[in-house]
Backbone and ligand atoms as CSV (ligand in chain L), in Angstrom:
chain,resi,resn,atom,element,x,y,z
A,1,MET,N,N,-4.304,-16.564,-6.990
A,1,MET,CA,C,-3.247,-15.754,-6.491
A,1,MET,C,C,-3.890,-14.873,-5.372
A,2,LYS,N,N,-3.172,-14.771,-4.089
A,2,LYS,CA,C,-3.694,-14.182,-3.135
A,2,LYS,C,C,-2.922,-12.804,-2.872
A,3,ILE,N,N,-3.516,-11.583,-3.013
A,3,ILE,CA,C,-2.881,-10.493,-2.793
A,3,ILE,C,C,-3.720,-9.637,-1.823
A,4,ILE,N,N,-2.966,-8.938,-1.002
A,4,ILE,CA,C,-3.553,-7.984,-0.042
A,4,ILE,C,C,-3.043,-6.524,-0.228
A,5,ILE,N,N,-3.988,-5.562,-0.040
A,5,ILE,CA,C,-3.723,-4.204,-0.041
A,5,ILE,C,C,-3.643,-3.855,1.407
A,6,ILE,N,N,-2.543,-3.231,1.906
A,6,ILE,CA,C,-2.529,-2.757,3.212
A,6,ILE,C,C,-2.378,-1.332,3.203
A,7,ASN,N,N,-3.248,-0.522,3.789
A,7,ASN,CA,C,-3.149,0.880,3.876
A,7,ASN,C,C,-3.011,1.446,5.261
A,8,GLY,N,N,-2.123,2.285,5.429
A,8,GLY,CA,C,-1.847,2.909,6.715
A,8,GLY,C,C,-2.542,4.141,7.028
A,9,PRO,N,N,-2.018,4.946,7.938
A,9,PRO,CA,C,-2.875,5.906,8.730
A,9,PRO,C,C,-3.336,7.028,7.797
A,10,ASN,N,N,-4.649,7.421,8.085
A,10,ASN,CA,C,-5.400,8.487,7.378
A,10,ASN,C,C,-5.896,8.208,6.022
A,11,LEU,N,N,-5.545,6.938,5.577
A,11,LEU,CA,C,-6.023,6.499,4.241
A,11,LEU,C,C,-7.523,6.110,4.324
A,12,ASN,N,N,-8.111,5.862,5.605
A,12,ASN,CA,C,-9.492,5.646,5.686
A,12,ASN,C,C,-10.334,6.891,5.357
A,13,LEU,N,N,-9.593,8.183,5.258
A,13,LEU,CA,C,-10.332,9.371,4.876
A,13,LEU,C,C,-10.210,9.594,3.484
A,14,LEU,N,N,-9.707,8.662,2.646
A,14,LEU,CA,C,-9.803,9.093,1.127
A,14,LEU,C,C,-11.163,9.303,0.669
A,15,GLY,N,N,-11.195,10.443,-0.116
A,15,GLY,CA,C,-12.488,10.864,-0.730
A,15,GLY,C,C,-12.772,12.233,0.024
A,16,LYS,N,N,-12.430,12.240,1.328
A,16,LYS,CA,C,-12.638,13.557,1.990
A,16,LYS,C,C,-11.381,14.259,2.243
A,17,ARG,N,N,-10.199,13.659,2.372
A,17,ARG,CA,C,-9.005,14.049,2.818
A,17,ARG,C,C,-8.209,14.706,1.594
A,18,GLU,N,N,-7.881,16.009,1.822
A,18,GLU,CA,C,-7.103,16.681,0.763
A,18,GLU,C,C,-7.362,16.222,-0.685
A,19,PRO,N,N,-8.596,16.463,-1.197
A,19,PRO,CA,C,-8.926,15.827,-2.490
A,19,PRO,C,C,-8.044,16.349,-3.685
A,20,SER,N,N,-7.468,17.601,-3.446
A,20,SER,CA,C,-6.492,18.000,-4.477
A,20,SER,C,C,-5.357,17.148,-4.528
A,21,VAL,N,N,-4.990,16.550,-3.498
A,21,VAL,CA,C,-3.674,15.585,-3.539
A,21,VAL,C,C,-4.189,14.162,-3.788
A,22,TYR,N,N,-5.263,13.733,-3.138
A,22,TYR,CA,C,-5.532,12.343,-3.015
A,22,TYR,C,C,-6.781,11.948,-3.911
A,23,GLY,N,N,-7.544,12.892,-4.411
A,23,GLY,CA,C,-8.684,12.624,-5.247
A,23,GLY,C,C,-9.855,12.564,-4.329
A,24,SER,N,N,-11.026,12.334,-5.096
A,24,SER,CA,C,-12.277,12.388,-4.171
A,24,SER,C,C,-13.021,11.184,-4.213
A,25,GLU,N,N,-12.319,10.099,-4.722
A,25,GLU,CA,C,-13.053,8.629,-4.589
A,25,GLU,C,C,-12.631,8.042,-3.258
A,26,THR,N,N,-13.567,7.316,-2.753
A,26,THR,CA,C,-13.288,6.566,-1.506
A,26,THR,C,C,-12.589,5.290,-1.831
A,27,PHE,N,N,-11.649,4.789,-0.909
A,27,PHE,CA,C,-10.923,3.643,-1.218
A,27,PHE,C,C,-11.833,2.373,-1.346
A,28,GLU,N,N,-12.969,2.475,-0.637
A,28,GLU,CA,C,-13.906,1.255,-0.743
A,28,GLU,C,C,-14.394,1.245,-2.144
A,29,ALA,N,N,-14.799,2.213,-2.702
A,29,ALA,CA,C,-15.346,2.344,-4.047
A,29,ALA,C,C,-14.289,1.887,-5.066
A,30,TYR,N,N,-13.070,2.405,-4.928
A,30,TYR,CA,C,-12.028,2.054,-5.735
A,30,TYR,C,C,-11.728,0.530,-5.688
A,31,PHE,N,N,-11.769,0.006,-4.454
A,31,PHE,CA,C,-11.447,-1.350,-4.219
A,31,PHE,C,C,-12.352,-2.325,-4.951
A,32,ASN,N,N,-13.720,-1.917,-4.745
A,32,ASN,CA,C,-14.843,-2.649,-5.413
A,32,ASN,C,C,-14.539,-2.839,-6.974
A,33,THR,N,N,-14.080,-1.717,-7.524
A,33,THR,CA,C,-13.914,-1.657,-9.056
A,33,THR,C,C,-12.824,-2.616,-9.283
A,34,LEU,N,N,-11.614,-2.532,-8.439
A,34,LEU,CA,C,-10.512,-3.213,-8.883
A,34,LEU,C,C,-10.831,-4.747,-8.523
A,35,GLN,N,N,-11.677,-5.217,-7.628
A,35,GLN,CA,C,-11.933,-6.516,-7.413
A,35,GLN,C,C,-12.743,-7.005,-8.659
A,36,SER,N,N,-13.723,-6.268,-9.135
A,36,SER,CA,C,-14.432,-6.697,-10.247
A,36,SER,C,C,-13.669,-6.731,-11.583
A,37,LYS,N,N,-12.679,-5.913,-11.681
A,37,LYS,CA,C,-11.839,-5.933,-12.850
A,37,LYS,C,C,-10.871,-7.132,-12.832
A,38,TYR,N,N,-10.516,-7.686,-11.664
A,38,TYR,CA,C,-9.590,-8.861,-11.598
A,38,TYR,C,C,-10.301,-10.019,-10.834
A,39,PRO,N,N,-11.304,-10.519,-11.344
A,39,PRO,CA,C,-12.075,-11.441,-10.538
A,39,PRO,C,C,-11.157,-12.814,-10.276
A,40,LYS,N,N,-10.138,-13.019,-11.160
A,40,LYS,CA,C,-9.314,-14.216,-10.730
A,40,LYS,C,C,-8.324,-13.973,-9.608
A,41,VAL,N,N,-8.203,-12.770,-9.272
A,41,VAL,CA,C,-7.210,-12.515,-8.030
A,41,VAL,C,C,-8.030,-12.498,-6.745
A,42,GLU,N,N,-7.511,-13.290,-5.744
A,42,GLU,CA,C,-8.130,-13.115,-4.500
A,42,GLU,C,C,-7.521,-11.933,-3.667
A,43,LEU,N,N,-8.307,-10.932,-3.781
A,43,LEU,CA,C,-7.890,-9.488,-3.496
A,43,LEU,C,C,-8.530,-9.308,-2.183
A,44,SER,N,N,-7.718,-8.834,-1.177
A,44,SER,CA,C,-8.197,-8.442,0.100
A,44,SER,C,C,-7.733,-7.180,0.475
A,45,PHE,N,N,-8.260,-6.452,1.452
A,45,PHE,CA,C,-7.968,-5.201,1.794
A,45,PHE,C,C,-7.986,-4.941,3.316
A,46,PHE,N,N,-6.883,-4.201,3.842
A,46,PHE,CA,C,-6.855,-3.951,5.387
A,46,PHE,C,C,-6.441,-2.590,5.400
A,47,GLN,N,N,-7.087,-1.767,6.416
A,47,GLN,CA,C,-6.518,-0.544,6.718
A,47,GLN,C,C,-6.401,-0.317,8.246
A,48,SER,N,N,-5.406,0.362,8.665
A,48,SER,CA,C,-5.395,0.747,10.016
A,48,SER,C,C,-4.518,1.948,10.218
A,49,ASN,N,N,-4.902,2.630,11.299
A,49,ASN,CA,C,-4.060,3.793,11.723
A,49,ASN,C,C,-3.154,3.507,12.733
A,50,ILE,N,N,-3.045,2.234,13.111
A,50,ILE,CA,C,-2.150,1.939,14.246
A,50,ILE,C,C,-0.901,1.070,13.723
A,51,GLU,N,N,0.277,1.664,13.947
A,51,GLU,CA,C,1.478,0.989,13.479
A,51,GLU,C,C,1.563,-0.512,13.908
A,52,GLY,N,N,1.327,-0.962,15.019
A,52,GLY,CA,C,1.403,-2.348,15.321
A,52,GLY,C,C,0.416,-3.261,14.617
A,53,GLU,N,N,-0.879,-2.704,14.294
A,53,GLU,CA,C,-1.746,-3.542,13.526
A,53,GLU,C,C,-1.290,-3.738,12.144
A,54,LEU,N,N,-0.566,-2.740,11.592
A,54,LEU,CA,C,-0.070,-2.895,10.199
A,54,LEU,C,C,1.068,-3.943,10.270
A,55,ILE,N,N,1.897,-3.956,11.329
A,55,ILE,CA,C,3.004,-4.919,11.290
A,55,ILE,C,C,2.312,-6.331,11.564
A,56,ASP,N,N,1.346,-6.459,12.429
A,56,ASP,CA,C,0.640,-7.713,12.639
A,56,ASP,C,C,0.085,-8.277,11.254
A,57,LYS,N,N,-0.471,-7.427,10.476
A,57,LYS,CA,C,-1.098,-7.863,9.101
A,57,LYS,C,C,0.031,-8.225,8.268
A,58,ILE,N,N,1.185,-7.593,8.257
A,58,ILE,CA,C,2.246,-7.949,7.368
A,58,ILE,C,C,2.726,-9.304,7.842
A,59,HIS,N,N,2.902,-9.522,9.169
A,59,HIS,CA,C,3.261,-10.911,9.700
A,59,HIS,C,C,2.248,-11.989,9.222
A,60,GLU,N,N,1.016,-11.647,9.392
A,60,GLU,CA,C,-0.065,-12.651,9.103
A,60,GLU,C,C,-0.188,-13.062,7.829
A,61,THR,N,N,0.081,-12.156,6.767
A,61,THR,CA,C,-0.009,-12.425,5.363
A,61,THR,C,C,1.275,-12.862,4.701
A,62,GLY,N,N,2.383,-12.391,5.286
A,62,GLY,CA,C,3.624,-12.351,4.714
A,62,GLY,C,C,4.347,-13.680,4.474
A,63,PHE,N,N,3.664,-14.829,4.844
A,63,PHE,CA,C,4.237,-16.133,4.576
A,63,PHE,C,C,3.332,-16.996,3.753
A,64,SER,N,N,2.096,-16.429,3.417
A,64,SER,CA,C,1.301,-17.297,2.627
A,64,SER,C,C,0.778,-16.641,1.517
A,65,PHE,N,N,0.648,-15.294,1.475
A,65,PHE,CA,C,0.167,-14.600,0.390
A,65,PHE,C,C,1.085,-14.478,-0.784
A,66,ASP,N,N,0.745,-14.126,-2.122
A,66,ASP,CA,C,1.620,-14.137,-3.174
A,66,ASP,C,C,2.098,-12.605,-3.353
A,67,GLY,N,N,1.398,-11.679,-2.631
A,67,GLY,CA,C,1.893,-10.304,-2.809
A,67,GLY,C,C,1.195,-9.379,-1.679
A,68,ILE,N,N,2.041,-8.522,-1.413
A,68,ILE,CA,C,1.417,-7.317,-0.585
A,68,ILE,C,C,1.677,-6.027,-1.065
A,69,ILE,N,N,0.576,-5.260,-1.343
A,69,ILE,CA,C,0.700,-3.921,-1.846
A,69,ILE,C,C,0.535,-2.976,-0.645
A,70,LEU,N,N,1.593,-2.251,-0.212
A,70,LEU,CA,C,1.550,-1.675,0.918
A,70,LEU,C,C,1.767,-0.052,0.708
A,71,ASN,N,N,0.697,0.691,1.072
A,71,ASN,CA,C,0.895,1.993,1.235
A,71,ASN,C,C,0.855,2.486,2.779
A,72,ALA,N,N,2.073,2.500,3.346
A,72,ALA,CA,C,2.181,2.783,4.783
A,72,ALA,C,C,1.897,4.086,5.107
A,73,ALA,N,N,1.554,5.103,4.178
A,73,ALA,CA,C,1.261,6.431,4.234
A,73,ALA,C,C,2.453,7.169,5.077
A,74,ALA,N,N,1.940,7.876,6.166
A,74,ALA,CA,C,3.051,8.636,6.792
A,74,ALA,C,C,3.991,7.716,7.633
A,75,TYR,N,N,3.686,6.406,7.909
A,75,TYR,CA,C,4.675,5.469,8.612
A,75,TYR,C,C,5.682,5.147,7.697
A,76,THR,N,N,5.479,5.257,6.241
A,76,THR,CA,C,6.561,4.956,5.334
A,76,THR,C,C,7.873,5.760,5.640
A,77,HIS,N,N,7.601,6.956,6.251
A,77,HIS,CA,C,8.744,7.945,6.305
A,77,HIS,C,C,9.333,7.789,7.896
A,78,THR,N,N,8.691,7.109,8.653
A,78,THR,CA,C,9.146,7.150,10.033
A,78,THR,C,C,9.307,5.686,10.713
A,79,SER,N,N,8.615,4.593,10.103
A,79,SER,CA,C,8.534,3.455,10.784
A,79,SER,C,C,9.700,2.381,10.555
A,80,VAL,N,N,10.666,2.236,11.420
A,80,VAL,CA,C,11.768,1.356,11.454
A,80,VAL,C,C,10.915,-0.108,11.607
A,81,GLY,N,N,10.081,-0.084,12.379
A,81,GLY,CA,C,9.246,-1.485,12.594
A,81,GLY,C,C,8.580,-1.937,11.458
A,82,ILE,N,N,7.834,-1.085,10.659
A,82,ILE,CA,C,7.227,-1.613,9.462
A,82,ILE,C,C,8.303,-2.031,8.426
A,83,GLY,N,N,9.323,-1.251,8.369
A,83,GLY,CA,C,10.443,-1.537,7.526
A,83,GLY,C,C,11.043,-2.947,7.931
A,84,ASP,N,N,11.261,-3.197,9.093
A,84,ASP,CA,C,11.658,-4.512,9.550
A,84,ASP,C,C,10.764,-5.724,9.328
A,85,ALA,N,N,9.567,-5.365,9.336
A,85,ALA,CA,C,8.472,-6.381,9.063
A,85,ALA,C,C,8.520,-6.756,7.639
A,86,VAL,N,N,8.696,-5.737,6.821
A,86,VAL,CA,C,8.721,-6.026,5.291
A,86,VAL,C,C,9.920,-6.756,5.038
A,87,LYS,N,N,11.068,-6.582,5.695
A,87,LYS,CA,C,12.326,-7.267,5.554
A,87,LYS,C,C,12.160,-8.686,5.975
A,88,GLY,N,N,11.328,-8.819,6.985
A,88,GLY,CA,C,11.228,-10.238,7.815
A,88,GLY,C,C,10.368,-11.256,7.170
A,89,VAL,N,N,9.488,-10.842,6.196
A,89,VAL,CA,C,8.627,-11.810,5.673
A,89,VAL,C,C,9.107,-12.165,4.284
A,90,GLU,N,N,8.483,-13.312,3.811
A,90,GLU,CA,C,8.757,-13.827,2.462
A,90,GLU,C,C,8.201,-13.320,1.296
A,91,THR,N,N,6.749,-12.860,1.655
A,91,THR,CA,C,5.936,-12.506,0.518
A,91,THR,C,C,6.503,-11.041,-0.112
A,92,PRO,N,N,6.659,-10.972,-1.401
A,92,PRO,CA,C,7.124,-9.692,-1.953
A,92,PRO,C,C,6.176,-8.553,-1.646
A,93,VAL,N,N,6.781,-7.424,-1.356
A,93,VAL,CA,C,5.910,-6.164,-1.045
A,93,VAL,C,C,6.211,-5.177,-1.941
A,94,VAL,N,N,5.057,-4.507,-2.644
A,94,VAL,CA,C,5.315,-3.344,-3.434
A,94,VAL,C,C,4.876,-2.149,-2.654
A,95,GLU,N,N,5.721,-1.327,-2.621
A,95,GLU,CA,C,5.402,0.139,-1.857
A,95,GLU,C,C,4.666,0.957,-2.871
A,96,VAL,N,N,3.475,1.552,-2.437
A,96,VAL,CA,C,2.630,2.279,-3.239
A,96,VAL,C,C,2.415,3.675,-2.505
A,97,HIS,N,N,2.229,4.762,-3.402
A,97,HIS,CA,C,1.850,5.921,-2.892
A,97,HIS,C,C,0.903,6.464,-3.960
A,98,ILE,N,N,-0.140,7.257,-3.566
A,98,ILE,CA,C,-1.177,7.782,-4.359
A,98,ILE,C,C,-0.418,9.127,-4.957
A,99,SER,N,N,0.112,10.050,-4.301
A,99,SER,CA,C,0.697,11.098,-4.609
A,99,SER,C,C,2.205,10.777,-5.023
A,100,ASN,N,N,2.826,11.802,-5.751
A,100,ASN,CA,C,4.249,11.713,-6.155
A,100,ASN,C,C,4.950,12.276,-4.941
A,101,VAL,N,N,5.377,11.440,-4.033
A,101,VAL,CA,C,5.987,11.823,-2.711
A,101,VAL,C,C,7.307,12.750,-3.151
A,102,TYR,N,N,7.875,12.480,-4.253
A,102,TYR,CA,C,9.294,13.158,-4.583
A,102,TYR,C,C,8.839,14.651,-5.072
A,103,GLN,N,N,7.701,14.938,-5.376
A,103,GLN,CA,C,7.418,16.410,-5.656
A,103,GLN,C,C,6.897,17.059,-4.381
A,104,ARG,N,N,6.963,16.336,-3.311
A,104,ARG,CA,C,6.344,17.019,-1.980
A,104,ARG,C,C,7.603,17.395,-1.010
A,105,GLU,N,N,7.154,17.695,0.318
A,105,GLU,CA,C,8.193,17.986,1.229
A,105,GLU,C,C,9.309,16.939,1.300
A,106,PRO,N,N,10.439,17.433,1.641
A,106,PRO,CA,C,11.680,16.540,1.700
A,106,PRO,C,C,11.566,15.417,2.646
A,107,PHE,N,N,10.636,15.447,3.726
A,107,PHE,CA,C,10.627,14.346,4.726
A,107,PHE,C,C,9.850,13.190,4.007
A,108,ARG,N,N,9.097,13.528,2.977
A,108,ARG,CA,C,8.350,12.445,2.208
A,108,ARG,C,C,9.316,11.701,1.264
A,109,HIS,N,N,10.452,12.110,1.099
A,109,HIS,CA,C,11.459,11.570,0.265
A,109,HIS,C,C,12.194,10.314,0.848
A,110,GLU,N,N,12.078,10.144,2.189
A,110,GLU,CA,C,12.569,9.041,2.844
A,110,GLU,C,C,11.600,7.950,3.017
A,111,SER,N,N,12.062,6.641,2.785
A,111,SER,CA,C,11.200,5.504,2.966
A,111,SER,C,C,12.016,4.417,3.680
A,112,TYR,N,N,11.441,3.899,4.884
A,112,TYR,CA,C,11.851,2.674,5.555
A,112,TYR,C,C,11.429,1.397,4.829
A,113,ILE,N,N,10.526,1.552,3.843
A,113,ILE,CA,C,10.014,0.391,3.196
A,113,ILE,C,C,10.852,0.078,2.017
A,114,ALA,N,N,11.256,1.053,1.394
A,114,ALA,CA,C,11.863,0.972,-0.076
A,114,ALA,C,C,13.012,-0.029,-0.150
A,115,PRO,N,N,14.012,0.003,0.852
A,115,PRO,CA,C,15.146,-0.830,0.647
A,115,PRO,C,C,14.787,-2.345,0.519
A,116,ASN,N,N,13.662,-2.719,1.106
A,116,ASN,CA,C,13.272,-4.190,1.119
A,116,ASN,C,C,11.942,-4.392,0.249
A,117,ALA,N,N,11.564,-3.348,-0.546
A,117,ALA,CA,C,10.468,-3.595,-1.299
A,117,ALA,C,C,10.891,-4.195,-2.712
A,118,LYS,N,N,9.953,-4.950,-3.348
A,118,LYS,CA,C,10.072,-5.334,-4.753
A,118,LYS,C,C,10.263,-4.233,-5.703
A,119,GLY,N,N,9.487,-3.225,-5.427
A,119,GLY,CA,C,9.488,-1.964,-6.219
A,119,GLY,C,C,8.593,-0.940,-5.556
A,120,ILE,N,N,8.702,0.171,-6.277
A,120,ILE,CA,C,7.804,1.414,-5.697
A,120,ILE,C,C,7.121,2.015,-6.808
A,121,ILE,N,N,5.794,2.285,-6.477
A,121,ILE,CA,C,4.866,3.061,-7.573
A,121,ILE,C,C,4.408,4.194,-6.720
A,122,ALA,N,N,4.593,5.352,-7.309
A,122,ALA,CA,C,4.044,6.591,-6.681
A,122,ALA,C,C,3.649,7.596,-7.663
A,123,GLY,N,N,2.541,8.271,-7.272
A,123,GLY,CA,C,2.194,9.482,-8.229
A,123,GLY,C,C,1.133,9.344,-9.233
A,124,PHE,N,N,0.512,8.159,-9.328
A,124,PHE,CA,C,-0.555,7.904,-10.282
A,124,PHE,C,C,-1.998,7.871,-9.748
A,125,GLY,N,N,-2.220,8.535,-8.618
A,125,GLY,CA,C,-3.381,8.446,-8.032
A,125,GLY,C,C,-3.767,7.079,-7.540
A,126,LEU,N,N,-4.987,6.706,-7.574
A,126,LEU,CA,C,-5.454,5.292,-7.073
A,126,LEU,C,C,-4.937,4.310,-7.899
A,127,ILE,N,N,-4.659,4.699,-9.182
A,127,ILE,CA,C,-4.209,3.699,-10.235
A,127,ILE,C,C,-2.917,3.112,-9.754
A,128,SER,N,N,-2.107,3.799,-8.907
A,128,SER,CA,C,-0.949,3.269,-8.510
A,128,SER,C,C,-1.106,1.816,-7.849
A,129,TYR,N,N,-2.159,1.601,-7.291
A,129,TYR,CA,C,-2.522,0.263,-6.747
A,129,TYR,C,C,-2.781,-0.898,-7.800
A,130,GLU,N,N,-3.363,-0.341,-8.909
A,130,GLU,CA,C,-3.595,-1.307,-9.962
A,130,GLU,C,C,-2.282,-1.655,-10.674
A,131,LEU,N,N,-1.325,-0.587,-10.753
A,131,LEU,CA,C,-0.009,-0.757,-11.356
A,131,LEU,C,C,0.746,-1.846,-10.533
A,132,ALA,N,N,0.519,-1.663,-9.135
A,132,ALA,CA,C,1.144,-2.682,-8.222
A,132,ALA,C,C,0.717,-4.023,-8.485
A,133,LEU,N,N,-0.621,-4.111,-8.574
A,133,LEU,CA,C,-1.223,-5.414,-8.646
A,133,LEU,C,C,-0.794,-6.104,-9.995
A,134,HIS,N,N,-0.505,-5.248,-11.037
A,134,HIS,CA,C,-0.125,-5.898,-12.360
A,134,HIS,C,C,1.273,-6.468,-12.280
A,135,SER,N,N,2.109,-5.887,-11.305
A,135,SER,CA,C,3.397,-6.388,-11.121
A,135,SER,C,C,3.419,-7.753,-10.469
A,136,PHE,N,N,2.331,-8.207,-9.962
A,136,PHE,CA,C,2.280,-9.643,-9.427
A,136,PHE,C,C,1.645,-10.587,-10.430
A,137,LEU,N,N,0.992,-10.134,-11.483
A,137,LEU,CA,C,0.334,-10.900,-12.350
A,137,LEU,C,C,1.255,-11.764,-13.356
A,138,PRO,N,N,0.918,-12.936,-13.562
A,138,PRO,CA,C,1.838,-13.656,-14.525
A,138,PRO,C,C,1.972,-13.147,-15.890
L,1,LIG,C1,C,1.070,8.699,0.846
L,1,LIG,C2,C,2.087,9.877,0.804
L,1,LIG,C3,C,2.616,10.020,2.385
L,1,LIG,O1,O,3.611,10.881,2.432
L,1,LIG,C4,C,1.363,10.563,3.238
L,1,LIG,O2,O,1.786,10.651,4.611
L,1,LIG,C5,C,0.163,9.813,3.135
L,1,LIG,C6,C,-0.168,9.136,1.677
L,1,LIG,C7,C,0.369,8.665,-0.561
L,1,LIG,O3,O,-0.269,7.681,-0.824
L,1,LIG,O4,O,0.573,9.561,-1.462
L,1,LIG,O5,O,-0.671,9.650,3.969
L,1,LIG,O6,O,1.432,7.575,1.297
């Protein structure tokens, strides 16, 4: 099973960025733990701060992978382009957020991904990614 985690802008700063909201673990450390916990899953990871690169990665993986776990971060709330990319591919996409976006500012309550996502997981810290991974397991 081939699953990719795609992280959007500012998520490269996890561990340093607003630790009270996003925790103090780096994504790389979390990803290594996740990989070793699920050795049978071909798990890969991509992060970009650039909207078009995220769209390109969704296109690249969206016809051959079994699942995409997408935290589009701030672009979730603004990007028609990423929303259209999710709609345009065959691979199911699970929208993930580390924080509970519905407890936060109203602009974080809107998502261009959600209408075409398989599901949404938000608010469980980095474990949100593992819960999304579970949704793809047999
Ligand atoms: C986030 C929530 C977004 O509103 C925010 O812009 C992020 C991270 C989360 O994982 O909680 O950068 O997607």
